[in-house]
Structure formats: structure tokens, C-alpha cells
Kinemage of the C-alpha trace (Angstrom):
@kinemage 1
@onewidth
@group {chain A} dominant
@subgroup {mainchain}
@vectorlist {calphas} color= white
{ca unk a 1} P 0.000 0.000 0.000
{ca unk a 2} L 1.141 3.554 -0.725
{ca unk a 3} L 2.787 5.422 2.140
{ca unk a 4} L 0.499 8.293 3.178
{ca unk a 5} L 1.891 11.820 2.950
{ca unk a 6} L 0.218 12.760 6.217
{ca unk a 7} L 1.294 11.000 9.411
{ca unk a 8} L -1.327 8.722 10.965
{ca unk a 9} L -1.471 9.828 14.622
{ca unk a 10} L -2.285 7.961 17.832
{ca unk a 11} L -5.059 10.316 18.919
{ca unk a 12} L -5.805 13.974 18.248
{ca unk a 13} L -8.667 16.332 19.149
{ca unk a 14} L -11.904 15.918 17.183
{ca unk a 15} L -14.276 18.883 17.127
{ca unk a 16} L -17.696 19.272 15.569
{ca unk a 17} L -18.283 23.002 15.218
{ca unk a 18} L -20.866 23.447 17.941
{ca unk a 19} L -18.014 24.288 20.331
{ca unk a 20} L -17.905 27.718 18.662
{ca unk a 21} L -21.423 28.565 19.820
{ca unk a 22} L -20.489 28.178 23.483
{ca unk a 23} L -17.276 30.140 22.990
{ca unk a 24} L -19.081 32.933 21.138
{ca unk a 25} L -21.651 33.225 23.915
{ca unk a 26} L -18.849 33.629 26.443
{ca unk a 27} L -17.281 36.381 24.308
{ca unk a 28} L -20.613 38.080 23.731
{ca unk a 29} L -21.204 38.174 27.488
{ca unk a 30} L -17.576 39.179 28.139
{ca unk a 31} L -17.241 36.177 30.437
{ca unk a 32} L -13.906 34.687 29.413
{ca unk a 33} L -12.260 34.381 32.822
{ca unk a 34} L -12.310 31.385 35.178
{ca unk a 35} L -15.712 30.509 36.589
{ca unk a 36} L -18.886 31.381 34.708
{ca unk a 37} L -21.970 29.850 33.182
{ca unk a 38} L -20.075 27.372 30.982
{ca unk a 39} L -18.213 26.000 34.009
{ca unk a 40} L -21.506 25.672 35.871
{ca unk a 41} L -23.167 24.050 32.878
{ca unk a 42} L -20.306 21.637 32.189
{ca unk a 43} L -20.259 20.519 35.825
{ca unk a 44} L -24.013 19.969 35.928
{ca unk a 45} L -24.141 18.154 32.582
{ca unk a 46} L -21.212 15.893 33.516
{ca unk a 47} L -22.872 15.167 36.846
{ca unk a 48} L -26.052 14.121 35.054
{ca unk a 49} L -24.068 11.935 32.645
{ca unk a 50} L -22.073 10.158 35.337
{ca unk a 51} L -24.946 9.853 37.804
{ca unk a 52} L -27.564 8.533 35.363
{ca unk a 53} L -29.279 5.506 36.889
{ca unk a 54} L -27.591 5.957 40.264
{ca unk a 55} L -29.369 6.668 43.522
{ca unk a 56} L -26.963 9.418 44.534
{ca unk a 57} L -25.788 12.352 42.438
{ca unk a 58} L -22.069 13.006 41.988
{ca unk a 59} L -20.676 16.527 42.318
{ca unk a 60} L -18.249 17.834 39.697
{ca unk a 61} L -15.638 20.575 39.734
{ca unk a 62} L -14.053 21.951 36.538
{ca unk a 63} L -10.273 22.355 36.813
{ca unk a 64} L -7.296 23.219 34.636
{ca unk a 65} L -6.064 19.628 34.281
{ca unk a 66} L -6.540 16.040 35.303
{ca unk a 67} L -3.382 16.411 37.384
{ca unk a 68} L -4.927 19.257 39.399
{ca unk a 69} L -8.000 17.073 39.970
{ca unk a 70} L -5.782 14.289 41.292
{ca unk a 71} L -3.885 16.738 43.481
{ca unk a 72} L -7.093 18.012 45.055
{ca unk a 73} L -8.207 14.399 45.512
{ca unk a 74} L -4.973 13.604 47.346
{ca unk a 75} L -5.492 16.717 49.504
{ca unk a 76} L -9.076 15.713 50.229
{ca unk a 77} L -7.919 12.221 51.186
{ca unk a 78} L -5.757 13.802 53.870
{ca unk a 79} L -2.376 12.586 52.620
{ca unk a 80} L 0.410 14.082 54.724
{ca unk a 81} L 4.186 13.905 54.651
{ca unk a 82} L 5.354 10.351 55.188
{ca unk a 83} L 1.983 8.704 54.495
{ca unk a 84} L 2.147 5.559 52.360
{ca unk a 85} L -0.073 5.633 49.271
{ca unk a 86} L -0.542 2.483 47.172
{ca unk a 87} L -0.608 3.377 43.474
{ca unk a 88} L -1.141 1.721 40.117
{ca unk a 89} L 2.298 1.070 38.661
{ca unk a 90} L 1.551 1.116 34.943
{ca unk a 91} L 0.335 4.641 34.316
{ca unk a 92} L 1.406 8.147 33.382
{ca unk a 93} L 3.395 9.979 36.051
{ca unk a 94} L 0.575 12.498 36.583
{ca unk a 95} L -1.236 9.792 38.560
{ca unk a 96} L 1.550 9.632 41.120
{ca unk a 97} L 3.094 13.109 41.155
{ca unk a 98} L 0.342 14.666 43.341
{ca unk a 99} L 1.112 12.109 46.056
{ca unk a 100} L 4.662 13.430 46.103
{ca unk a 101} L 3.440 17.053 46.055
{ca unk a 102} L 1.931 16.376 49.488
{ca unk a 103} L 4.970 14.525 50.801
{ca unk a 104} L 3.330 11.116 50.522
{ca unk a 105} L 5.338 7.957 49.848
{ca unk a 106} L 4.152 6.135 46.714
{ca unk a 107} L 4.350 2.353 46.740
{ca unk a 108} L 3.642 0.821 43.340
{ca unk a 109} L 1.367 -2.174 42.809
{ca unk a 110} L 1.752 -4.503 39.831
{ca unk a 111} L -0.952 -5.242 37.246
{ca unk a 112} L -2.892 -8.399 36.439
{ca unk a 113} L -3.115 -9.787 32.907
{ca unk a 114} L -6.898 -9.790 32.433
{ca unk a 115} L -7.179 -5.987 32.182
{ca unk a 116} L -3.576 -4.701 32.580
{ca unk a 117} L -4.767 -2.827 35.668
{ca unk a 118} L -3.905 -3.023 39.374
{ca unk a 119} L -3.862 -6.619 40.619
{ca unk a 120} L -6.142 -7.070 43.663
{ca unk a 121} L -3.862 -9.855 44.914
{ca unk a 122} L -0.817 -7.616 44.690
{ca unk a 123} L -2.787 -4.875 46.460
{ca unk a 124} L -3.588 -7.240 49.330
{ca unk a 125} L 0.091 -8.195 49.501
{ca unk a 126} L 0.964 -4.483 49.644
{ca unk a 127} L -1.289 -4.043 52.671
{ca unk a 128} L 0.446 -6.958 54.371
{ca unk a 129} L 3.703 -5.056 54.047
{ca unk a 130} L 2.223 -1.583 54.595
{ca unk a 131} L -0.785 -1.944 56.925
{ca unk a 132} L -0.458 1.770 57.717
{ca unk a 133} L -1.287 2.768 54.099
{ca unk a 134} L -4.113 5.314 54.027
{ca unk a 135} L -4.990 5.718 50.351
{ca unk a 136} L -5.134 3.692 47.128
{ca unk a 137} L -4.858 5.397 43.719
{ca unk a 138} L -6.358 3.230 40.981
{ca unk a 139} L -6.028 3.781 37.207
{ca unk a 140} L -8.133 2.334 34.375
{ca unk a 141} L -5.456 1.803 31.728
{ca unk a 142} L -6.297 2.888 28.181
{ca unk a 143} L -9.978 3.151 29.068
{ca unk a 144} L -10.355 -0.446 30.286
{ca unk a 145} L -12.112 -0.761 33.670
{ca unk a 146} L -10.163 -2.424 36.452
{ca unk a 147} L -11.425 -5.313 38.575
{ca unk a 148} L -13.266 -2.703 40.577
{ca unk a 149} L -15.301 -4.922 42.886
{ca unk a 150} L -12.205 -6.788 44.010
{ca unk a 151} L -10.165 -3.601 44.448
{ca unk a 152} L -12.949 -1.922 46.437
{ca unk a 153} L -13.314 -4.997 48.629
{ca unk a 154} L -9.625 -4.825 49.556
{ca unk a 155} L -9.898 -1.088 50.237
{ca unk a 156} L -12.955 -1.545 52.433
{ca unk a 157} L -11.286 -4.393 54.314
{ca unk a 158} L -8.398 -2.092 55.220
{ca unk a 159} L -10.593 0.988 55.683
{ca unk a 160} L -8.710 3.197 53.229
{ca unk a 161} L -9.744 5.922 50.810
{ca unk a 162} L -9.909 5.037 47.123
{ca unk a 163} L -8.965 7.655 44.524
{ca unk a 164} L -10.071 6.661 41.040
{ca unk a 165} L -7.961 8.031 38.195
{ca unk a 166} L -10.445 7.793 35.330
{ca unk a 167} L -8.490 10.203 33.123
{ca unk a 168} L -8.430 7.663 30.287
{ca unk a 169} L -11.773 6.030 31.027
{ca unk a 170} L -14.600 8.555 30.645
{ca unk a 171} L -17.648 6.748 29.134
{ca unk a 172} L -16.243 3.318 30.040
{ca unk a 173} L -18.539 1.337 32.333
{ca unk a 174} L -18.173 -1.482 34.839
{ca unk a 175} L -21.307 -3.539 35.412
{ca unk a 176} L -23.286 -0.718 33.848
{ca unk a 177} L -21.854 2.025 36.057
{ca unk a 178} L -19.666 4.862 34.768
{ca unk a 179} L -15.978 4.881 35.579
{ca unk a 180} L -15.287 7.955 37.648
{ca unk a 181} L -17.965 7.063 40.205
{ca unk a 182} L -16.296 4.252 42.154
{ca unk a 183} L -13.783 6.088 44.305
{ca unk a 184} L -14.243 8.371 47.274
{ca unk a 185} L -12.678 10.963 44.967
{ca unk a 186} L -12.368 10.642 41.209
{ca unk a 187} L -10.485 12.464 38.462
{ca unk a 188} L -11.114 13.010 34.740
{ca unk a 189} L -8.880 14.505 32.058
{ca unk a 190} L -9.860 16.477 28.960
{ca unk a 191} L -6.390 16.659 27.447
{ca unk a 192} L -6.200 16.939 23.669
{ca unk a 193} L -5.794 13.198 23.095
{ca unk a 194} L -8.633 12.062 25.376
{ca unk a 195} L -12.022 10.786 24.241
{ca unk a 196} L -13.430 14.301 24.674
{ca unk a 197} L -11.262 17.374 25.038
{ca unk a 198} L -11.381 20.951 26.243
{ca unk a 199} L -7.851 21.457 24.794
{ca unk a 200} L -6.636 20.975 28.350
{ca unk a 201} L -8.574 20.676 31.550
{ca unk a 202} L -9.853 18.129 33.992
{ca unk a 203} L -12.546 17.502 36.555
{ca unk a 204} L -12.773 16.327 40.142
{ca unk a 205} L -15.749 14.094 40.946
{ca unk a 206} L -16.892 14.011 44.584
{ca unk a 207} L -19.458 11.896 46.409
{ca unk a 208} L -20.844 14.866 48.346
{ca unk a 209} L -21.285 18.603 47.913
{ca unk a 210} L -19.207 19.496 50.980
{ca unk a 211} L -16.142 17.803 49.480
{ca unk a 212} L -16.684 19.708 46.259
{ca unk a 213} L -16.985 23.024 48.125
{ca unk a 214} L -13.740 22.368 49.984
{ca unk a 215} L -11.985 21.498 46.720
{ca unk a 216} L -13.375 24.658 45.077
{ca unk a 217} L -12.003 26.695 47.983
{ca unk a 218} L -8.547 25.188 47.503
{ca unk a 219} L -8.750 25.573 43.712
{ca unk a 220} L -9.397 29.319 44.033
{ca unk a 221} L -6.279 30.127 46.076
{ca unk a 222} L -8.023 29.231 49.362
{ca unk a 223} L -9.462 32.713 49.520
{ca unk a 224} L -11.783 33.309 52.453
{ca unk a 225} L -15.296 34.624 51.831
{ca unk a 226} L -14.647 38.193 52.955
{ca unk a 227} L -14.326 41.482 51.056
{ca unk a 228} L -10.559 41.692 51.416
{ca unk a 229} L -8.081 39.022 50.350
{ca unk a 230} L -7.588 36.675 53.277
{ca unk a 231} L -5.993 33.240 53.214
{ca unk a 232} L -5.876 30.738 56.075
{ca unk a 233} L -4.321 27.835 54.174
{ca unk a 234} L -2.315 27.333 50.998
{ca unk a 235} L -4.443 27.291 47.856
{ca unk a 236} L -3.980 26.796 44.132
{ca unk a 237} L -4.962 28.483 40.888
{ca unk a 238} L -6.746 25.442 39.477
{ca unk a 239} L -10.080 26.721 38.106
{ca unk a 240} L -11.065 26.088 34.496
{ca unk a 241} L -11.647 28.948 32.078
{ca unk a 242} L -15.238 29.686 31.068
{ca unk a 243} L -14.103 29.485 27.416
{ca unk a 244} L -12.541 26.057 27.854
{ca unk a 245} L -15.602 24.770 29.709
{ca unk a 246} L -17.730 25.772 26.716
{ca unk a 247} L -15.686 23.460 24.519
{ca unk a 248} L -16.265 20.692 27.051
{ca unk a 249} L -20.027 21.196 27.047
{ca unk a 250} L -20.146 20.762 23.284
{ca unk a 251} L -17.806 17.770 23.359
{ca unk a 252} L -19.877 15.979 25.989
{ca unk a 253} L -22.820 15.894 23.584
{ca unk a 254} L -20.751 13.677 21.270
{ca unk a 255} L -19.176 11.372 23.830
{ca unk a 256} L -21.189 8.244 23.036
{ca unk a 257} L -20.507 8.699 19.325
{ca unk a 258} L -16.808 9.043 20.104
{ca unk a 259} L -16.873 5.872 22.192
{ca unk a 260} L -18.617 3.975 19.383
{ca unk a 261} L -15.954 5.037 16.876
{ca unk a 262} L -13.177 3.997 19.270
{ca unk a 263} L -14.809 0.583 19.690
{ca unk a 264} L -15.113 0.180 15.934
{ca unk a 265} L -11.403 0.960 15.542
{ca unk a 266} L -10.521 -1.628 18.192
{ca unk a 267} L -12.661 -4.336 16.593
{ca unk a 268} L -11.227 -3.660 13.123
{ca unk a 269} L -7.725 -4.122 14.560
{ca unk a 270} L -8.858 -7.259 16.368
{ca unk a 271} L -10.183 -8.749 13.126
{ca unk a 272} L -7.467 -7.423 10.836
{ca unk a 273} L -4.579 -8.648 12.998
{ca unk a 274} L -6.106 -12.069 13.643
{ca unk a 275} L -3.637 -14.887 13.138
{ca unk a 276} L -0.577 -12.829 14.020
{ca unk a 277} L 1.467 -13.634 17.143
{ca unk a 278} L -0.137 -10.877 19.206
{ca unk a 279} L -3.232 -10.012 21.223
{ca unk a 280} L -5.144 -6.770 21.697
{ca unk a 281} L -5.435 -5.052 25.089
{ca unk a 282} L -7.830 -7.304 27.021
{ca unk a 283} L -10.964 -6.643 29.029
{ca unk a 284} L -13.471 -8.779 30.925
{ca unk a 285} L -16.428 -8.856 28.544
{ca unk a 286} L -18.944 -10.028 31.146
{ca unk a 287} L -18.234 -7.052 33.418
{ca unk a 288} L -16.709 -4.183 31.511
{ca unk a 289} L -17.470 -1.967 28.567
{ca unk a 290} L -14.255 -0.047 27.824
{ca unk a 291} L -14.175 3.245 25.988
{ca unk a 292} L -11.340 1.816 23.831
{ca unk a 293} L -9.465 5.112 24.154
{ca unk a 294} L -6.306 3.557 22.693
{ca unk a 295} L -6.100 0.236 20.919
{ca unk a 296} L -2.923 -1.614 21.893
{ca unk a 297} L -1.235 -4.826 20.843
{ca unk a 298} L 0.893 -7.190 22.902
{ca unk a 299} L 3.308 -9.398 20.972
{ca unk a 300} L 3.853 -12.985 21.991
{ca unk a 301} L 7.049 -13.720 23.884
{ca unk a 302} L 10.025 -14.570 21.701
{ca unk a 303} L 8.539 -13.051 18.548
{ca unk a 304} L 10.737 -9.981 18.486
{ca unk a 305} L 14.037 -9.520 20.318
{ca unk a 306} L 13.637 -5.736 20.129
{ca unk a 307} L 10.138 -4.398 19.608
{ca unk a 308} L 11.566 -0.917 18.987
{ca unk a 309} L 12.498 -2.246 15.551
{ca unk a 310} L 8.778 -2.483 14.863
{ca unk a 311} L 8.257 1.036 16.220
{ca unk a 312} L 10.977 2.297 13.885
{ca unk a 313} L 9.552 0.452 10.896
{ca unk a 314} L 6.060 1.825 11.482
{ca unk a 315} L 7.501 5.283 12.034
{ca unk a 316} L 9.209 5.048 8.652
{ca unk a 317} L 5.791 4.172 7.210
{ca unk a 318} L 4.454 7.462 8.648
{ca unk a 319} L 2.531 5.698 11.424
{ca unk a 320} L 2.741 6.925 15.012
{ca unk a 321} L 3.032 4.220 17.640
{ca unk a 322} L 4.272 4.283 21.196
{ca unk a 323} L 5.258 1.701 23.799
{ca unk a 324} L 2.821 1.129 26.636
{ca unk a 325} L 3.257 3.381 29.666
{ca unk a 326} L 6.654 2.785 31.202
{ca unk a 327} L 5.894 1.471 34.712
{ca unk a 328} L 6.432 3.932 37.540
{ca unk a 329} L 8.799 1.634 39.423
{ca unk a 330} L 11.092 1.701 36.365
{ca unk a 331} L 11.177 5.511 36.214
{ca unk a 332} L 14.438 7.094 37.402
{ca unk a 333} L 12.551 9.670 39.481
{ca unk a 334} L 10.947 6.865 41.530
{ca unk a 335} L 14.026 4.641 41.725
{ca unk a 336} L 13.845 4.494 45.532
{ca unk a 337} L 10.156 3.533 45.699
{ca unk a 338} L 8.912 0.078 46.623
{ca unk a 339} L 7.120 -2.138 44.110
{ca unk a 340} L 4.795 -5.003 45.033
{ca unk a 341} L 4.110 -7.921 42.691
{ca unk a 342} L 2.905 -11.496 43.047
{ca unk a 343} L 4.058 -13.306 39.895
{ca unk a 344} L 7.622 -14.585 39.526
{ca unk a 345} L 8.232 -11.840 36.957
{ca unk a 346} L 6.452 -8.494 37.301
{ca unk a 347} L 3.549 -8.246 34.886
{ca unk a 348} L 4.167 -4.556 34.173
{ca unk a 349} L 7.764 -5.126 33.107
{ca unk a 350} L 6.602 -7.870 30.762
{ca unk a 351} L 3.818 -5.729 29.257
{ca unk a 352} L 6.170 -2.798 28.742
{ca unk a 353} L 8.681 -5.015 26.941
{ca unk a 354} L 6.155 -6.302 24.378
{ca unk a 355} L 3.301 -3.789 24.087
{ca unk a 356} L 2.540 -1.025 21.595
{ca unk a 357} L -0.194 1.616 21.345
{ca unk a 358} L -1.692 1.828 17.853
{ca unk a 359} L -3.257 4.764 15.997
{ca unk a 360} L -6.747 5.223 17.419
{ca unk a 361} L -7.664 8.656 16.146
{ca unk a 362} L -11.385 9.359 15.803
{ca unk a 363} L -10.800 10.829 12.340
{ca unk a 364} L -8.764 7.873 11.052
{ca unk a 365} L -10.352 6.473 7.889
{ca unk a 366} L -10.823 2.775 7.229
{ca unk a 367} L -8.296 3.068 4.423
{ca unk a 368} L -5.749 4.526 6.831
{ca unk a 369} L -6.426 1.796 9.370
{ca unk a 370} L -6.105 -0.868 6.683
{ca unk a 371} L -2.713 0.622 5.833
{ca unk a 372} L -1.659 0.403 9.489
{ca unk a 373} L -2.820 -3.217 9.656
{ca unk a 374} L -0.909 -4.153 6.489
{ca unk a 375} L 2.262 -2.473 7.783
{ca unk a 376} L 1.979 -4.403 11.050
{ca unk a 377} L 1.562 -7.646 9.119
{ca unk a 378} L 4.724 -6.888 7.167
{ca unk a 379} L 6.607 -6.577 10.451
{ca unk a 380} L 5.935 -10.266 11.106
């Protein structure tokens, strides 16, 4: 097949035009600063989306990034200097950095092979070693729900707070319930490559309004409600712009369409790559409905002595690929952190050595995906 002139990307923003209406309204009303009607609307509409079918309503707070949402979650969980926090190991560093912001001590927990997410057995082993741990930070990798019931059962057994990092998993469901509603505090991301975007931005999801109010206070420089500027604790400049929130409101209207396209991309890879010595990123079909944010492939052991050769070959074909997240315990910045695993060889190290993220852009045509599939076949 002919090499495309334009690079086929992993994931880029997809807009629909109706974003401009919300932005124009903000300009017309001269309301372009943080806070405003778009922030209020985005929070309410996301709350309705996440809480649909649930007895209790979740409370949302628009913020500048998913990282800021995680930071406020860590603050809300009461993490102090020296506190042990058990964290998903295979993730982006933004999951873990807020723990360190507060002086917490991250301990990384290996993944299981059914979903590539935190292993409940390894989590239980971590509590045996660190019974004083106060918080668990759980990630849903590439939009695939974790074994949430098992993870929550371990957390409840040890009476700890669960922070759910659903940055990659908006619109994914576990047993019919939206990811982002399982933790005591939950975080979303609207970065440019996510399933919906506000260009940047994130959201904190709280179980109760009081937690949201406290987070809002901290996100607005911890300013006291008096005429003059008074501050009684350290705060942050974390509030989302009214313009950016308008983009989010428009994007949210298209989220189920976006998820459907992502699933179609995944299934076309699954069918097109059938028979090759690889598998797609797995999920438990009886329990989970991923959002298929990124389609990934895991090569069989012994197939390739250096999978970066495949990355290079696809790059030469104008196809963007990327290894799976490099596990946190392998990152130089966390070289002194503990890592808990239960298999003879850590699952995360194995996944990282054989796994690749594939182009999963919402605007990718079938012809472009067929080209990617053919180039992968040539690699084998």
C-alpha cells in the first residue's frame, strides 16, 4: 500500500463546530475568565451523565487539568508527609506526582493480565507489608475498567480511601456504572488526546457537595469569603476557564458517538490482525465496557528480540506508535520507591517489553487503518 503523505497519529482532538457557539456566547457576554456559566453548565451536565441511573448524584468541579484534579483528591484524602499511598504502577506519572506534592510515599502495585490494571492480589500483599497505608490510587489503563469490585473490597477491608484516576476512562462502564464514580474521589482529564477534550482541563468528581466546596475553595487560592483578600491555608490556581468549559459542554454531547468510533477501531484491529502472534489489550467482557481510548497490541514472547524495531519500521511508514506506559517503578525519578508484585516476573515489566499503542484517532479512515494493519503484518 502507498505510504500516506500525512502521518497517521495515535489520537488527536476531534471537534464538531458546535463548540464555537459556546465560545461565542462567552465572548458576547464578556465572560472569558475562570468561573462562569459554561463551568456551571459543564459541571451539571457531567454530573447528570455520570450519575444517570444511580441513587446518589455526583458533584463535579471543573479544573485546569486532570493532574490538578488528582492533586485536590490527594489533599481531600488527607495525605500528609510520610503517608504511604498504594498506586497503580503502569500509568502516566501524573497519577503519582500529586502524592509526592503532598509529601506522601508512593508504593507501586503490579498489574494483572486480564485488564492490565492493578492486581487485587498484589494490592492485598501491599497491605500486608504496609498496613499503615491510608490511600489507594487506581487507574483504568487505556480506558479499560479495572477489577473494581475486588479492588474496592480490599480497600474496604483495610478501611482506606480510594482515589479513582479515570483520566483515560470517561464513558467506560463497569457492570453498567460509569468509571469515575467508584472512588471516594475521582479524576477526569480532557487533554487533547482524550475521548473528549477541552484542549486541556480536567474535573474532580466528589461523592458529596461538601467535598466539592472544599476542593473549590482550595482551587481558588483558598481565599476566604470576605471582602478583602484573606488566606488561612495554601491554595492553588486550578479553576477552568469559562471558554474552555464551553468546549467541554459541546464535546460531551458527542461522547457516546466518540466511544462507538473507538470501539469500531478496536474491533477492526482485532479482526485485521487475527492470526498474528499478538493479542489486543484485554478486558473482561462479562463485566466491563471499555471506551477503547487507545487500541494496543501485545506481541507474543520470543517473537521480536527488540520491539523498537517495529516502532521504527512503522515510524518510517508514517505511522505513530508508542510503547505502553513505562511502569512507575522503572522511572528514574521513583528509583527508591517500593514495588509489590505477586508473579515470579512483574507483569508490568513484561507488558512494557512487548506492548505497543496503535493509531486510534477518531478521524482515522478505514483506508488509513487498513494501511496500518498491512504495515503491522509486514513486520511479522
